[in-house]
N, C-alpha and C positions, 0 to 999 in steps of 0.2 A: 860574570859567567862567560866562559869561552865557548860560545855556541857552536862554531864550526868544528872545533876540536871534538866536542861531544858527538856531533853528527858523524864525523869520520870514525869515531870510536865504535858507534853502533853499526855503521856500514861494514867495518872490518870484521866485526863479530858475526854478522849475517853471512858474509862471504866465506869465512873460515874461522871456526872456534879454536882458540889457542889450547895448547896441551893441558893446562890446569883444569879445563872443563871435561876432560876425557872420562873421568869417573861419574860425570853427570849426564852422559850421553843417553841414558835411558829416559831422561826427561828433557830431551832436546827441544821439544815444542814449548816448554816453559822458558827456556833460555831465549828462544825466538820471540816469545811474548814480550820480554823486557826490551829487546832490541826494536821491535816494531812499534810498541807503545812509546818508547823513548823518542823515536823518529817522529811519531805522530805529535807528541807534545812539542817537539821542536819545529813542527810545521814542515818537515822535509820528507814526507812519504813518497813524493814523486821521484825520489832518487833511488827507489828500489823497483824491482820487477814484481809488481803486485800479483800478476797472474801466476808467476812461478811459485811465489810463496803460497798463494791460495791453493794451487794444485798439490803442493807438498803437504799442506795441512790436511786436505781431503784424503790424501793417500794414507794418512794415519787413522782413518776412521775404521772402527771395528763394526762390521755389519752383522745382521742376523745371518746365521748359517743358511746357505742357499738350499740345503737339503731338508732342513727342519729348523725353523726359526726359534723353536723352544729349546734347542740344544744349548744355546749360549745367550739366552735372553737377558741374563744378568751381566753379561760381559760387554755390552755394546756402549759405544761412545767413541772416544779417541784414545789411542795408545800414545805413549810419550815419545816414541822414536821408531825408526825403521830397524832397530836392533834385533827385533824378534817378530815373527809373524809371516804373513803372506807377502807375495811379491808386490813390488811397488805399484804395478799397473792393475792389480785385481780390483774389480768393482763389485757392487752388491750382487750381481747375478752369478758371479763366479766364486764368491767368497765361501770358503769352507773353514770352519773354526778349527783351531789346533790348541793343544794343551798350553796353557799359560799365555795365550794371545788374548789378553783382556785389556779393556780400557782402564784408565786411572782417572778418578774424578777431577784431580787438578789438571790433568792433560785435557780433559773435555772442556773444563772452564777456560783454559788458556787458548785452546784451539778455536772455540767459538768466539772468544774475545778478539783474536787475530782476524778472523773472517769478518767480524762486525766492523772493526777499525779499517780494514782494507776495502770496505764497501760491498762485500759479498752479500747476497740476499738469502743465504742458507738454503738455496734450492736443492743442493745435494746432501744436506744434512738429514739423516733419518731420525726425525724428531720423535716419532712414536717409540722407536727402539731405545733412545736415550731416556725418555720418560719412564719406560718400563724398567730399565736398568736402575734408575734412581730409586724406584720403589724397593728393589731388592737390596739396596745398600743401607736403607734406613732401619734402625732398630726400633720396632714398634713400642717397646717398653720405655727406653730412655729418650727416644727421639733423635739420638745421634746418628752420624753416618760413618760408614767405613769408606776407604778409598777405592777398593776394588772388590770384585767377587771372589778373589783368592783369599780374602780375609785379612783385615788389618785392625789396628786399634780404632776406636771411635775418637774423633778429634773435632774440635770446633772449626778448624780450617776446612774440613770436609763438609761440615754443615754449611759454611759460607759458600763453598763451591756449588753445592746442590741448589742453594737459593739463587745464586747468580746465574747458573745454567737455566733454571726455571724462568727467571725474569727475562733473560735474553730470548728464550724460545717462546715466551708468552704462554706457557703451559705449566700450571702448578699441580697438575693431577698426579705427578710423581712424588710429591712431597707432602707429608703430613705436617702442616704448619703449626698445629697445636703441639705436636711433638717437638718441633724446633723451639717453640717458646719454652716448653718444659725443660729441654736440654740447656738452653742458654741461661735460664734462671737458675738452674742447678749448678752451673759452673761459676757463678758469682762467688767471690772470696771475701774473707773478713777485711782484706785491705781495700777492696772496692773494685778492682779490676776482675777480669775473667781468667780462669785457667782453661787449659785445653780439654780437660775432663773434670767432672766434679771431684773436689778435694785436692786439686793440683794448684800450684803457685800461679798468681796473676802474672800475665805477660802482655806486653803492648800489642803485638801482632794479633794475638788471640782475642784480646779485648776488642780490637777493630772488627774482627770477623764476627764476633757475637753481636755487636751493635749493628753492623751492616746487614747481617742476616735478618734481624728484626725489622730494619728499615725496608729491606727489599720485599719482605712478605707483608709489610704493612701492619706489623704487630708490636711496634715499640710501646704502644699504649698498654700492652699487657705485661710489661716488665714488672717484676715483683722485687727486684733488687733495689738497693738504696742509690738513687741517682746522684744525690749530693755527695755520697762517699765515692762514687765512681768519678765524678768530676774532680774531686780533691785528689784522688790517686793519679789521674791523668796529668793534672797541672803540676803535681810534685815530681813527675818524671823529667821535667826540664832541668837539666844541669848544664847550662849553655845550650848544647844540643839535647836531644831526648834519649833517655835510657829505656831499655825494654823491661827491666825488672828493678826492684828496689836494690840499691847498693851495687849497681852495675855501671860500667863505663858507658858514656854516651856513644851512640851508634847512629850513623846517618839514616838508616832505613826507619828508625823509630821516630824521626821527625815526621815521616808520613804516617806510620801506624798510630802514634799518639795524637799527632796533629789532626789527622783525618777523623779520628774518633771524636775529638773536641769539635771539629767542624760539623759532624753529624748531629751533635748535641746543641749546635748553635753557639759554641763557646770558644771558637778559635781566636776571637778578639782578645782573649785573656793571655794568649801566648806572647812571650817576649820575642817578637819576630826578628828584630835586628840582631840579637845575640845568637839565635838559632841559625839565621842566615850566615853569619860569620863562620859558625862551626861547619855548616854544610859546604860552603865555598872553600874553606880551608882544606877540605878533603878532596878537592879537584886535582886531577893529574894534568901535568902540562901537555901530555899527548891525548887528552880526552878521557872521559870517564870519571866517576866519583867512587871513592873507597869508603869503607865503613868507618875507618879512622884515618887520620892524616899520615900515619906511619906505615900503612900497608898499600898494596897495589889495588887499583879499582877493579870492580867486577860489574857485570850487567845488571844484577839485581839492585845493588846500592846506587848505581848510576841512574836507573829509572826512578827509584823511590826518592832519591835526592831531588831530581827534577820535579817529580810529582808534588813534593811538599812545597817547593818554590812556587809552583803554579797555584796551589791552594792559598799560600800566603800572599800571592800577588806581587812577588818580588823578582820573578824570573823574566827579564825583558824578552818579549817575543814568544813566550811559552803559551800554548793553547790552554783553554780552561779544561777542568777535569770533572767528570762525573764521579764524585768521590765514593759513592756506594758501590760502584762497579770497578773502580780503579782505572777507568778508561778515559782518554782524551775525548773531548766533544768535537 
C-alpha cells in the first residue's frame, strides 16, 4: 500500500475537487467525509486545518427559523453544500428559512461524523432541532425514513443515517426503534441479503445499512430474517474481491460493505483475505487513490472504503482501527 500517495490524494481533494465531481457539488460534505475519514485512517489528520473544516461544516447547519422555529421544524440538520441557502456567516440568531433550504439525512450523518473525527464537542450542534427533524422523516407505518422534508423515497440507507445520527448525539427520542426493526425485517429477501425497500433486490451496501442499524439501536436480537441465509449470501459475494449483487463484477467498495457486514456478525474470519487484498491493491493508482475497478480512475468514495476494508482485515500497515458500525476510524 502506497500510504503517502493516498495521503496526498485526499489532501488534494480537500483543497480542490476535480471537475468530475462538479455534478456532486450538492453533496460536497459527503465528499469531504471520505477525505477526512481517509486521512484519519491513515493517521494524517494533523496535515489539515481542522478548525477551517469544522467551521465549514457548521456553516452548512440548517437552524430553526429565528422568527418561528415551527416554520421549518422538519428541515433542520445539515445541508450538503453551500450551493443553496443562507449566507455563509449566518448563525442561529439570524437564520431565516427559505424555500428548498433543507437538510439531507446523509449530509447530517456525514457532517456529524466529520465533526466527531476532528475532535469537535458538538457544542454548536442544535441537537433538539435535529432530533425533531428525524421524527418528521420517519414513516410511522413502515418504519422507514425519507432523506429530507421535501419528500423522497424511503430507503434503508436513510434508516442507517438516522440510527447513526441518534447514536452520535446520544439521543434516540427522534427514532422509533420498533419501526426500524420492522422496516429492516421487511427488507430481507429470498436470497438472504437486504433490499433498499421491501420487495427490492438484495445489495451489499444496503445489507450493511440494515445490519448496522440494528446493531446501533441494540435490536439485532429482534431480527426475524434467516441469519444463516444472510451469512451464506454475504460469503458468496466474494469473487476475488466482493460484488454488490449476484452476477455483478467485483467492486472495491463492496469489500467494505460485505466485509463489514460479516464483521458485525462475527464472521469476517471466513473471508479469503489474501485474495481480496490483492484485488483491492490492484485498484490503487500510482498517484494515490483507489478505484472501483483496476481499469478506471480512482475516486474518494472507493479510496476510503478500500482503506476501511484493509483496516478491518488487519492488512493495511499503519492504518487505524475502525468503528465498523459507524464507518469511522477510532
